[in-house]
C-alpha positions in Angstrom: -124.9 -19.0 33.6 -123.6 -21.4 31.0 -124.6 -21.6 27.4 -123.8 -25.5 27.7 -125.4 -28.5 28.8 -123.2 -30.4 31.4 -121.8 -33.6 30.5 -124.1 -36.5 30.6 -122.7 -39.1 32.5 -121.7 -41.3 29.6 -120.0 -38.3 28.3 -118.1 -37.8 31.6 -116.9 -41.2 31.6 -115.3 -41.6 28.4 -111.8 -41.1 27.9 -110.4 -38.4 25.8 -109.6 -39.6 22.2 -105.4 -39.9 21.9 -105.8 -40.5 18.2 -104.2 -37.6 16.2 -105.6 -38.0 12.0 -103.7 -34.3 11.6 -100.5 -35.4 12.0 -97.2 -38.0 11.1 -96.1 -37.5 14.0 -95.3 -40.2 17.0 -96.6 -37.5 19.6 -97.9 -40.6 21.5 -94.6 -42.0 22.3 -92.0 -39.0 22.7 -93.5 -35.6 23.6 -92.2 -32.4 23.0 -92.2 -30.3 26.4 -91.2 -27.4 25.3 -89.7 -25.4 21.6 -87.2 -22.6 21.0 -87.5 -20.8 18.3 -84.5 -18.7 16.5 -85.1 -16.7 13.3 -83.5 -14.7 11.2 -86.2 -12.7 8.9 -85.7 -11.9 5.5 -88.2 -9.8 4.3 -87.1 -8.9 0.8 -87.0 -12.6 0.2 -89.4 -14.0 1.9 -87.5 -16.2 3.8 -87.0 -17.6 7.4 -83.5 -19.1 8.2 -83.4 -20.6 11.7 -83.6 -23.4 14.1 -86.2 -24.8 16.5 -84.9 -27.0 19.5 -87.2 -29.2 21.1 -87.0 -30.7 24.7 -88.3 -34.1 24.3 -89.3 -37.0 26.7 -89.8 -40.6 25.9 -93.2 -41.8 26.9 -93.1 -45.3 25.3 -90.2 -47.7 26.3 -88.0 -48.4 23.1 -88.9 -45.6 21.0 -86.0 -44.9 18.6 -86.9 -41.8 16.7 -88.2 -38.6 17.0 -90.9 -37.6 14.3 -92.2 -34.0 13.3 -94.4 -32.6 10.3 -92.9 -30.1 8.2 -94.4 -27.7 5.3 -93.7 -27.5 2.1 -90.9 -24.8 1.1 -89.2 -25.9 4.2 -85.1 -27.4 3.9 -83.8 -28.9 7.0 -79.9 -28.7 6.6 -78.9 -29.8 9.9 -79.8 -31.8 13.0 -78.8 -32.7 16.4 -79.5 -35.1 19.4 -77.9 -33.6 22.4 -75.5 -31.4 20.2 -74.2 -34.5 18.4 -75.1 -34.0 14.6 -77.6 -37.0 13.6 -79.3 -37.7 9.9 -82.8 -36.5 8.9 -84.9 -38.8 7.5 -87.8 -37.3 5.3 -90.7 -39.1 4.7 -93.0 -39.1 1.1 -94.3 -35.9 1.1 -98.5 -35.8 1.7 -100.7 -33.3 0.3 -102.3 -32.3 3.6 -99.9 -33.3 6.3 -96.6 -32.2 4.6 -93.3 -34.4 5.0 -92.2 -36.1 8.3 -89.0 -35.1 9.1 -87.5 -38.3 11.6 -84.1 -37.7 13.7 -82.8 -41.0 15.4 -82.7 -40.8 19.5 -80.0 -41.4 21.3 -81.5 -42.9 24.9 -85.0 -45.2 24.2 -85.8 -45.8 28.0 -89.1 -44.6 29.1 -88.9 -41.1 30.6 -85.7 -40.5 28.7 -84.9 -36.4 27.9 -83.0 -35.2 25.3 -82.8 -31.8 23.4 -83.5 -32.1 19.6 -82.5 -29.4 17.4 -83.7 -28.9 13.2 -81.7 -26.4 11.5 -83.5 -25.1 8.7 -84.4 -22.3 6.3 -87.6 -21.8 4.0 -88.2 -21.0 0.3 -90.8 -18.2 -0.6 -93.2 -20.7 -1.5 -93.0 -22.3 2.1 -96.4 -22.8 2.8 -95.8 -22.3 6.2 -95.2 -18.9 6.3 -97.4 -16.1 4.7 -95.4 -12.6 3.6 -97.7 -9.6 3.0 -97.1 -6.4 1.4 -97.3 -3.4 3.8 -100.8 -2.0 2.4 -101.9 -5.3 3.8 -100.9 -4.6 7.5 -102.0 -2.8 10.1 -98.8 -0.2 10.2 -99.3 0.3 6.2 
């Protein structure tokens, strides 16, 4: 037996919201269908170095950029679209959402699939990674 009441007819007829208020990304225009991470973890320096590679698909005809959210303390060193190095444009830092990072896309037609890769490193103060002392972990 479910603890929740079934939706009313009005609730069931309503479409899901497509408004995302917690991101600066353009996910409605370009979908990140898959992501692959490569990391080198330096516990002593409390930093990560690596890359994220997205398989993207253009959803809105003519979309010329792929935008992701980044965090304080993240330094993007290079970006690639389909193995070609491209410039990264950083937006103004936002207190809650971090900084938007965008790269130009090579193909802008609806359905175009492209690989987008960001190479980066973190600083110890990066808000996206938290470092625990051994006593704070289960293995102690």
